[in-house]
C-alpha positions as CSV (number, residue, x, y, z in Angstrom):
1,M,-68.1,-34.6,-30.6
2,M,-66.3,-37.8,-29.4
3,R,-66.3,-36.6,-25.8
4,Q,-70.1,-35.9,-26.0
5,R,-70.7,-39.6,-26.7
6,G,-70.1,-40.5,-23.1
7,D,-68.8,-44.0,-23.9
8,L,-65.2,-43.1,-24.7
9,Y,-62.3,-41.7,-22.7
10,C,-61.0,-39.0,-25.0
11,M,-57.5,-37.6,-25.2
12,H,-56.3,-34.8,-27.4
13,E,-52.8,-35.2,-28.8
14,P,-51.5,-37.1,-25.8
15,F,-47.9,-37.5,-27.2
16,G,-47.6,-33.8,-28.2
17,E,-46.4,-32.4,-24.9
18,A,-43.7,-35.1,-24.5
19,W,-42.5,-34.5,-28.1
20,Y,-42.3,-30.7,-27.6
21,Q,-41.1,-30.4,-24.0
22,G,-40.8,-33.8,-22.3
23,E,-37.6,-35.0,-20.7
24,E,-36.1,-35.8,-24.1
25,P,-37.9,-33.4,-26.5
26,L,-37.8,-34.4,-30.2
27,C,-39.2,-31.1,-31.6
28,P,-36.6,-29.6,-33.9
29,R,-37.1,-26.1,-32.4
30,Y,-36.1,-27.3,-28.9
31,K,-32.9,-25.6,-27.7
32,Y,-30.8,-26.7,-24.7
33,G,-32.1,-24.9,-21.7
34,D,-35.7,-24.6,-23.0
35,K,-38.4,-25.7,-20.5
36,T,-38.9,-29.4,-20.1
37,T,-41.2,-31.5,-18.0
38,P,-39.3,-34.0,-15.7
39,G,-40.7,-37.5,-15.9
40,L,-42.7,-36.8,-19.1
41,T,-41.5,-39.1,-22.0
42,L,-43.2,-40.6,-25.0
43,E,-42.9,-43.9,-23.2
44,S,-44.6,-42.6,-20.0
45,V,-47.4,-41.3,-22.1
46,W,-47.8,-44.7,-23.8
47,D,-47.7,-46.4,-20.4
48,N,-50.5,-44.1,-19.2
49,I,-52.6,-44.8,-22.3
50,Q,-52.2,-48.6,-21.8
51,H,-53.2,-48.2,-18.1
52,L,-56.3,-46.2,-19.0
53,A,-57.2,-48.7,-21.7
54,N,-57.5,-51.4,-19.0
55,K,-60.5,-49.4,-17.6
56,H,-61.9,-47.5,-20.6
57,K,-62.4,-47.5,-24.3
58,I,-60.1,-44.7,-25.5
59,F,-60.3,-42.3,-28.4
60,F,-57.5,-40.0,-29.3
61,K,-56.3,-37.8,-32.1
62,D,-52.6,-37.3,-32.5
63,F,-49.8,-36.7,-35.0
64,P,-47.9,-39.8,-36.3
65,H,-44.6,-38.0,-36.4
66,Y,-44.5,-37.7,-32.6
67,I,-44.0,-41.4,-32.2
68,S,-42.8,-42.6,-35.6
69,H,-39.6,-43.9,-34.1
70,M,-41.7,-46.2,-31.8
71,W,-43.8,-47.8,-34.6
72,N,-43.7,-51.5,-34.6
73,Q,-46.3,-54.2,-35.1
74,E,-46.9,-54.7,-31.4
75,L,-47.5,-51.0,-30.7
76,L,-49.6,-50.4,-33.8
77,S,-51.8,-53.4,-33.2
78,H,-53.3,-51.7,-30.1
79,F,-55.1,-49.2,-32.3
80,T,-58.0,-48.9,-34.8
81,H,-56.4,-46.4,-37.1
82,A,-58.2,-43.7,-39.0
83,F,-56.8,-40.6,-40.7
84,L,-58.2,-37.0,-40.5
85,I,-56.7,-35.0,-43.3
86,R,-56.7,-31.4,-44.1
87,D,-55.8,-29.3,-47.2
88,P,-52.0,-28.9,-46.8
89,A,-52.2,-25.1,-47.6
90,K,-54.7,-24.7,-44.8
91,T,-52.5,-26.7,-42.5
92,I,-49.4,-24.8,-43.2
93,T,-51.2,-21.4,-42.9
94,S,-52.8,-22.4,-39.6
95,I,-49.5,-23.6,-38.1
96,N,-47.6,-20.5,-39.4
97,N,-50.3,-18.3,-37.8
98,Q,-49.8,-20.0,-34.4
99,W,-46.0,-20.5,-34.6
100,P,-44.3,-18.3,-37.2
101,D,-41.0,-20.0,-36.3
102,F,-42.3,-23.6,-36.8
103,D,-40.0,-26.1,-38.4
104,E,-41.3,-28.1,-41.4
105,L,-40.7,-31.3,-39.5
106,E,-43.5,-30.3,-37.1
107,V,-46.1,-30.7,-39.9
108,G,-45.5,-34.5,-40.2
109,F,-46.8,-35.1,-43.7
110,P,-44.2,-37.7,-44.6
111,E,-44.8,-39.6,-41.4
112,Q,-48.6,-39.5,-41.9
113,R,-48.2,-41.0,-45.4
114,A,-45.7,-43.6,-44.1
115,L,-48.1,-44.7,-41.4
116,F,-51.0,-44.9,-43.8
117,D,-48.9,-47.0,-46.2
118,L,-47.6,-49.2,-43.3
119,I,-51.1,-49.9,-41.9
120,S,-52.5,-50.5,-45.4
121,A,-49.8,-53.0,-46.1
122,T,-50.1,-54.7,-42.7
123,N,-53.9,-55.0,-42.8
124,G,-54.3,-55.5,-46.5
125,K,-56.7,-52.6,-46.8
126,H,-56.6,-48.8,-46.4
127,P,-57.7,-47.3,-43.1
128,P,-60.5,-44.8,-43.1
129,I,-59.7,-41.3,-44.2
130,I,-61.9,-38.3,-43.3
131,D,-61.3,-35.0,-44.9
132,S,-61.7,-32.1,-42.5
133,D,-63.6,-30.0,-45.1
134,D,-66.1,-32.8,-45.6
135,L,-66.5,-33.2,-41.8
136,L,-67.2,-29.5,-41.4
137,E,-69.6,-29.4,-44.4
138,R,-71.5,-32.6,-43.6
139,P,-70.8,-33.5,-40.0
140,K,-73.7,-36.0,-39.5
141,E,-72.9,-37.9,-42.7
142,M,-69.2,-38.0,-42.2
143,T,-69.5,-38.9,-38.5
144,K,-71.8,-41.8,-39.4
145,I,-69.3,-43.0,-42.0
146,F,-66.4,-42.7,-39.5
147,C,-68.2,-44.5,-36.8
148,Y,-69.2,-47.4,-39.1
149,A,-65.6,-47.6,-40.5
150,V,-64.1,-47.9,-37.0
151,G,-66.7,-50.1,-35.5
152,I,-68.4,-47.9,-33.0
153,P,-72.1,-46.9,-32.8
154,F,-73.1,-43.6,-34.3
155,I,-74.7,-41.4,-31.5
156,E,-76.5,-38.5,-33.2
157,E,-76.9,-36.7,-29.9
158,A,-73.1,-36.3,-29.6
159,L,-73.2,-33.9,-32.6
160,T,-74.6,-31.1,-30.5
């Protein structure tokens, strides 16, 4: 949907690969000797995002726990934050179906809450929250609400 707009450079979970198998993986399931990607770090991903942001308006969805150790006012000020939430039971079931050996630290619920609280305290208001069930049930309405909340135009044609 966001890619279909045509006015945003979209990235899906850009920090994930570095967190799971970058040069210095933080994923709790990582074991010495597992595959890593030389040169890929959370910092190199952030550098790439900043470089792209000089040329494009960027949209990305990611998990807060991938970079929670990097949170500071300077970093967070680069973003318009919004939260896409999902029923925890559905989240856990989905993750378990994909990776039966997942570690609970991969879910990131505490970090998501901590980031929400930090942004709320910093900005003096809560960032937008979109429930994935609402988005699936009422995509047009919820997308309009989201776009308004983050200050971008709603483009109905992008819903197809």
